[in-house]
Legacy VTK file of the C-alpha trace (Angstrom):
# vtk DataFile Version 3.0
C-alpha trace
ASCII
DATASET POLYDATA
POINTS 363 float
-59.121 119.805 35.172
-58.081 123.217 35.796
-54.605 124.662 36.539
-52.687 121.398 36.351
-51.117 119.140 33.796
-52.540 115.639 33.507
-50.696 112.854 35.264
-50.770 109.220 34.189
-54.260 107.910 34.839
-54.963 104.580 36.504
-57.532 103.042 34.201
-59.152 99.649 34.704
-59.227 97.992 31.297
-62.196 95.670 30.982
-61.729 94.750 27.329
-60.179 95.589 23.987
-63.023 97.915 23.012
-62.408 100.044 26.120
-58.701 100.102 25.322
-59.374 101.230 21.753
-61.690 104.054 22.831
-59.225 105.410 25.369
-56.222 105.131 23.080
-58.176 106.926 20.362
-59.059 109.670 22.836
-55.476 109.997 24.030
-54.211 110.154 20.445
-56.741 112.772 19.397
-56.166 115.074 22.341
-52.407 114.913 21.931
-52.746 115.961 18.293
-55.295 118.671 19.169
-52.974 120.106 21.802
-50.337 120.701 19.132
-52.718 122.300 16.648
-52.349 126.110 16.646
-55.192 128.597 17.036
-57.490 126.215 18.846
-58.722 126.390 22.457
-57.390 123.793 24.859
-59.730 123.899 27.850
-63.416 124.394 28.582
-65.333 124.465 31.831
-69.043 123.741 31.572
-71.333 124.505 34.493
-74.065 122.114 33.324
-76.393 123.049 36.182
-77.000 125.991 38.470
-78.477 123.738 41.149
-76.536 123.244 44.373
-77.324 121.512 47.663
-74.645 123.330 49.702
-74.477 126.894 51.018
-70.759 127.653 50.900
-69.973 130.982 52.543
-67.454 131.994 49.898
-69.766 131.291 46.958
-72.837 132.924 45.505
-74.080 130.147 43.218
-76.544 128.696 45.716
-78.139 132.113 46.168
-78.968 132.379 42.479
-80.065 128.877 41.543
-81.901 128.319 38.292
-84.000 125.271 37.459
-83.539 125.860 33.745
-80.850 123.848 31.956
-80.168 122.276 28.588
-81.581 118.845 27.814
-79.366 115.768 27.743
-79.247 115.728 23.955
-78.470 119.443 23.794
-75.532 119.035 26.168
-74.230 116.071 24.153
-74.530 118.055 20.946
-72.641 120.910 22.609
-69.899 118.508 23.692
-69.493 117.314 20.111
-69.103 120.924 18.996
-66.411 121.526 21.628
-64.567 118.430 20.434
-64.655 119.628 16.824
-63.441 123.053 17.967
-60.324 121.383 19.397
-61.013 121.258 23.128
-58.707 118.798 24.883
-59.657 119.132 28.552
-63.140 119.557 29.957
-64.245 120.363 33.485
-67.859 119.506 34.305
-69.091 121.571 37.242
-72.053 123.550 38.526
-73.576 124.026 41.143
-73.035 120.347 41.660
-73.243 118.601 38.273
-74.113 115.264 39.873
-77.465 116.709 40.931
-78.572 116.266 37.321
-80.360 112.942 36.859
-78.778 112.593 33.434
-75.259 113.263 34.747
-74.114 109.653 34.080
-75.077 109.899 30.398
-73.436 113.310 29.998
-70.282 112.150 31.786
-69.998 109.024 29.631
-70.294 111.061 26.444
-67.761 113.656 27.612
-65.285 111.043 28.801
-65.082 109.530 25.330
-64.099 112.905 23.899
-61.949 114.761 26.435
-59.665 114.501 29.416
-62.581 114.964 31.768
-62.798 116.176 35.358
-66.035 116.200 37.352
-66.367 118.444 40.401
-68.426 117.371 43.409
-68.839 118.933 46.842
-68.578 115.449 48.312
-72.274 114.796 48.684
-73.109 113.007 45.431
-70.052 111.053 44.285
-70.803 107.815 46.157
-74.213 107.588 44.496
-72.563 107.893 41.066
-69.669 105.454 41.282
-70.353 103.694 37.995
-70.636 106.941 36.057
-67.453 108.300 37.611
-65.416 105.266 36.571
-65.375 106.816 33.095
-63.710 110.098 34.032
-60.048 110.984 34.293
-60.448 112.809 37.594
-63.120 113.394 40.204
-62.402 116.522 42.239
-63.829 116.563 45.763
-63.864 119.853 47.653
-62.384 119.625 51.171
-61.194 122.870 52.751
-59.921 121.746 56.155
-58.873 118.693 58.129
-60.971 120.099 60.961
-64.551 118.845 60.424
-66.052 121.793 62.273
-64.163 124.356 60.205
-64.894 122.589 56.946
-68.614 122.366 57.762
-68.603 126.047 58.699
-67.173 126.926 55.274
-69.676 124.681 53.489
-72.507 125.785 55.823
-73.811 122.210 55.849
-73.462 119.968 58.937
-71.747 116.684 58.108
-70.189 117.989 54.874
-66.666 116.996 55.956
-67.639 113.441 56.833
-69.453 112.966 53.535
-66.544 114.355 51.527
-63.878 112.293 53.280
-66.035 109.177 52.949
-66.489 109.899 49.246
-62.743 110.291 48.716
-61.974 107.041 50.532
-64.686 105.129 48.682
-63.678 106.359 45.241
-59.999 105.776 45.954
-60.671 102.220 47.141
-62.768 101.614 44.017
-59.846 102.609 41.807
-61.523 105.790 40.611
-59.138 108.697 40.051
-60.261 110.938 42.873
-58.440 114.031 44.048
-58.967 116.611 46.779
-59.371 120.288 45.899
-59.065 122.758 48.794
-59.817 126.394 48.116
-56.952 128.397 49.622
-58.204 131.301 51.725
-57.276 133.165 54.893
-59.387 130.649 56.823
-57.233 127.657 55.871
-54.000 129.241 54.631
-51.918 127.830 57.471
-53.104 124.238 57.047
-52.775 123.797 53.289
-49.478 121.944 53.718
-51.076 119.612 56.270
-54.050 118.991 53.972
-51.645 118.259 51.128
-49.550 115.827 53.155
-52.577 114.101 54.660
-54.127 113.134 51.335
-51.063 112.677 49.136
-49.597 110.255 51.686
-52.723 108.165 51.122
-52.085 108.224 47.384
-54.804 110.827 46.720
-53.623 113.736 44.543
-54.290 117.320 45.589
-54.753 120.385 43.469
-56.009 123.765 44.516
-58.429 126.595 44.016
-57.740 130.108 45.277
-60.403 132.190 46.939
-61.267 135.173 44.834
-64.425 137.069 44.037
-66.230 138.869 41.252
-65.080 142.436 40.738
-67.696 143.449 38.226
-71.229 144.674 38.717
-72.250 143.855 35.160
-75.737 142.375 35.185
-74.987 140.468 31.988
-71.878 138.649 33.151
-72.098 134.942 32.385
-72.623 133.954 36.014
-71.712 135.249 39.447
-69.585 133.525 42.060
-69.894 136.201 44.713
-68.666 139.454 46.184
-65.775 139.850 48.585
-66.044 138.008 51.893
-63.610 139.446 54.419
-63.213 136.107 56.200
-61.742 134.510 53.101
-59.615 137.274 51.558
-55.930 136.421 52.032
-54.459 139.166 54.194
-51.237 137.436 55.228
-49.474 137.777 51.899
-46.126 136.687 53.306
-47.696 133.425 54.438
-49.058 132.926 50.936
-45.604 133.537 49.459
-44.159 131.036 51.921
-46.817 128.501 50.966
-45.885 128.858 47.299
-42.213 128.313 48.153
-43.057 125.280 50.280
-45.220 123.662 47.608
-42.528 124.253 44.987
-40.075 122.327 47.181
-42.597 119.619 48.069
-43.366 119.038 44.380
-39.787 117.894 43.809
-40.507 114.742 45.813
-44.291 114.493 45.704
-45.839 113.762 42.299
-49.337 113.882 43.775
-49.234 117.673 44.099
-51.040 118.672 40.915
-50.141 122.316 40.514
-47.298 123.364 38.275
-44.191 125.187 39.453
-44.823 127.865 36.839
-48.248 128.570 38.316
-46.871 128.660 41.868
-44.213 131.136 40.745
-46.910 133.316 39.184
-48.900 133.267 42.436
-45.757 134.066 44.400
-45.102 137.143 42.261
-48.720 138.222 42.573
-48.714 138.135 46.388
-45.137 139.338 46.890
-45.034 142.167 44.357
-48.618 142.557 43.175
-47.228 141.647 39.765
-49.163 139.703 37.135
-46.717 137.636 35.082
-49.373 136.574 32.587
-51.840 138.097 30.184
-55.299 136.576 30.101
-55.926 134.295 27.143
-59.642 133.794 27.637
-61.473 132.961 24.417
-58.121 131.925 22.983
-56.916 128.994 25.076
-60.048 128.496 27.146
-63.712 129.323 27.458
-66.541 128.733 29.913
-70.164 127.716 29.426
-73.168 128.066 31.690
-76.186 125.847 32.310
-78.003 127.301 29.303
-75.113 126.695 26.907
-74.132 130.363 26.789
-70.415 131.003 26.374
-67.831 133.566 27.411
-64.081 133.691 27.702
-64.538 133.813 31.466
-67.493 134.141 33.792
-66.709 137.751 34.733
-67.712 139.078 31.332
-70.887 139.169 29.257
-71.972 136.029 27.514
-71.108 136.316 23.840
-73.135 133.611 22.165
-74.208 129.999 22.389
-72.197 126.811 22.196
-74.287 125.928 19.148
-73.005 129.035 17.362
-69.325 128.367 18.074
-68.377 126.942 14.658
-69.541 130.159 12.994
-68.330 132.740 15.526
-65.010 131.393 16.830
-62.989 133.042 14.049
-65.223 136.109 13.726
-64.086 139.727 13.949
-66.283 140.102 17.037
-64.385 137.352 18.831
-61.027 138.761 17.775
-62.014 142.084 19.355
-63.199 140.320 22.506
-59.900 138.469 22.788
-58.103 141.791 22.972
-60.495 142.942 25.712
-59.882 139.783 27.715
-56.150 140.029 27.109
-56.076 143.456 28.750
-58.277 142.441 31.690
-56.607 142.196 35.108
-59.553 141.895 37.470
-59.299 138.283 38.692
-56.932 135.635 40.028
-58.914 132.456 39.372
-56.346 129.679 39.134
-57.985 127.970 36.147
-57.753 131.140 34.103
-54.186 131.853 35.182
-53.049 128.328 34.367
-54.397 128.284 30.826
-53.074 131.773 30.231
-49.581 130.798 31.366
-49.604 127.741 29.153
-50.905 129.587 26.140
-47.833 129.328 23.933
-47.141 126.496 21.471
-44.433 125.323 23.865
-46.946 125.257 26.712
-49.324 123.151 24.665
-46.438 120.857 23.785
-45.796 120.275 27.486
-49.464 119.496 28.017
-49.486 117.181 25.004
-46.445 115.367 26.350
-48.363 114.505 29.496
-51.331 113.340 27.425
-49.132 110.865 25.595
-48.253 109.340 28.954
-51.856 108.206 29.162
-51.680 106.607 25.729
-48.427 104.809 26.567
-49.893 103.597 29.837
-52.849 102.109 28.001
-50.586 100.293 25.577
-48.529 98.868 28.429
-51.673 97.404 29.935
LINES 1 364
363 0 1 2 3 4 5 6 7 8 9 10 11 12 13 14 15 16 17 18 19 20 21 22 23 24 25 26 27 28 29 30 31 32 33 34 35 36 37 38 39 40 41 42 43 44 45 46 47 48 49 50 51 52 53 54 55 56 57 58 59 60 61 62 63 64 65 66 67 68 69 70 71 72 73 74 75 76 77 78 79 80 81 82 83 84 85 86 87 88 89 90 91 92 93 94 95 96 97 98 99 100 101 102 103 104 105 106 107 108 109 110 111 112 113 114 115 116 117 118 119 120 121 122 123 124 125 126 127 128 129 130 131 132 133 134 135 136 137 138 139 140 141 142 143 144 145 146 147 148 149 150 151 152 153 154 155 156 157 158 159 160 161 162 163 164 165 166 167 168 169 170 171 172 173 174 175 176 177 178 179 180 181 182 183 184 185 186 187 188 189 190 191 192 193 194 195 196 197 198 199 200 201 202 203 204 205 206 207 208 209 210 211 212 213 214 215 216 217 218 219 220 221 222 223 224 225 226 227 228 229 230 231 232 233 234 235 236 237 238 239 240 241 242 243 244 245 246 247 248 249 250 251 252 253 254 255 256 257 258 259 260 261 262 263 264 265 266 267 268 269 270 271 272 273 274 275 276 277 278 279 280 281 282 283 284 285 286 287 288 289 290 291 292 293 294 295 296 297 298 299 300 301 302 303 304 305 306 307 308 309 310 311 312 313 314 315 316 317 318 319 320 321 322 323 324 325 326 327 328 329 330 331 332 333 334 335 336 337 338 339 340 341 342 343 344 345 346 347 348 349 350 351 352 353 354 355 356 357 358 359 360 361 362
């Protein structure tokens, strides 16, 4: 889900069994969110395969056909649940390129508040699988088809993505739009936000950033700096943060918290980081081979299958200090779960989770 608190989900109840499963999930995650010393969020890149060539991303340049089997992924998901994970993002590459994506998604959706990322090319072919998730995030970076397709480096990408959003929304699937804020689209983020939220489609955001390490053993690489995308107009970014803070007061479909916007504002206005990274404390990431790290910038530190034994180890405690002192990135997911790393922050997240449970009971 990444850098947002969960809003009340619109869930189509087809029977008592479905209601029981979802209420049980909502109850468990609310309790887990209040349990100290447990991670809250995980992002699992279940595949390295991608069918797009996005100019601000390096994943497609380093694709890997290797990946865990269906049963291995499901076993890893069970381990994450037992560890205390509440929210799970399934991404890639494009996770829907896996033929077993529907089975993986169904299993994950019974355990976590689950978000599936798609570049807009595969969602329509997976409607039934996506009915199980809490959010489907579709990447759209501009209202201008030509600009969007330039960013994605795939002709027709905009049309496919917009069609996917409209189809999922009409089908009652909880779809949202996720633009990556960069210098290329900085001045149209408000227009993108208004365009989709006025249609009842929520919007949350990524922020263009890049890897600042040359470590060959880092978990995976997103890419080096691309001058086209680096935000140079910092005042415009500060203004955007101010505008979104005001818009949020009336628009509940803007799924980025005020606290996160204030942190971004301070970063671009003063170069000041108002958070300390809580990787491997509140969140962790996994790659297509099940290797884990606090964040993708650092070395992998083990396997998901080893987590029960190593989570409370001295090695991990030392790594947490290393992460805590790191200041090399501004990935919004990592900032969000660092900002909300206190017991109070988890309480606020748990409060939103209980909204889902109450909604289910009302149905």
